[in-house]
Phi, psi and omega in degrees: 000314177300323182292321182288329172288332178291310178305314181297328182286317185283327168305307177306313181296317181288330182268337183256117184287351180269003176276119180256351182193154180294327177297329177290310171312319180293358177265350190293131178297320185298327175293311179307321184294317179293320183291308176308318175301320186296316185293322182287333178293314181300317178301313184300322184286339181256026172069021167270056184312306184301312181303309180295324173291327175298314179298310176306318180289333174290320174307315181291319179296315190281317196253331191085009183240130183248100186242129176283147185293339183274353180286147185256106179256137178279203174269155180051042179281141185227121177253102189278126181075294173088338184307128175089359176286133177230125192237115180287173184302312182266012174298142181236126180230126177283192182284150167059039175264140180247127177232143179249173190299158179072002178293138175236124168247098194246163181256161182229019183219126184279354178280156179278067183228175173292110183229007176242162181301157170247120176253115174278169191298133176091006183277157186233127177246113182293164185303134183062011173291145183235118188245124189231133174091170183285076182241168181232129170259113188302157178304140185052024174278162187225127173252123185295162175298134172080008183285142169247112187247120175239013180222158179303141185250119179296157182300144176069357180276157180242128184237148176203165179099170181233100001289158181292133170233148180294126181254004180236033187306119183300332183299317181292329176288326176293327176285334177285330185274357185285128180290161181288159188284146185237030174295144182267149177262117174279145182275130180279157191277141173286127184295147181081353179264112179286152179290139182268120177294142182276132178274150183298137183077005178282134179286144179269167174303315178304312180297325184294319183290326174290354185093005183282126185286150186291146179257128179267127187232127176275145181290151182295333188214128183245113178292141185271160182257000000 
């Protein structure tokens, strides 16, 4: 437990440039929200549902962050500022995930099934972004501020807008880097002009370039008049 607390504090100091000291970081509501949730989740997993729910409500009252006790958070999860963050029951958040204020991980199914997003390790969720349904945000992906995401996001991708669309599509980059066409233009032949057969001994262009003298060859048969 002590190692986990130390990791959380170190992550906050490394992630937030406004953090000037450990004592200052210990006042962050985002850290308090994660720590209180870890206790509530521990109670939830052991069947103490009422106690877990009561602690989650206290967490919401004190920090402004609402995390359902059933949500699974990885290590070194950092909620920057935190106010207004909502994480649903079946949400799964990996390690080293960074979330800003107003982020919502919501569900879209009234049945007791997996209905909240899965955020894989290293992802960043921008302020006021909304993730809905049983979708997956890939490793090291970035969701822009205010984005509304209802489909899977590939690992390493950046999405923004409502509805969210990928703004770093690799196919667009490939099209821009495609070299210009180098096709050669052939000279069309003049219609109706027969090709003249070469006669034996007639010097070719290659012979002329090589310095070979032209050779006069008399025709084998000349018609008489």
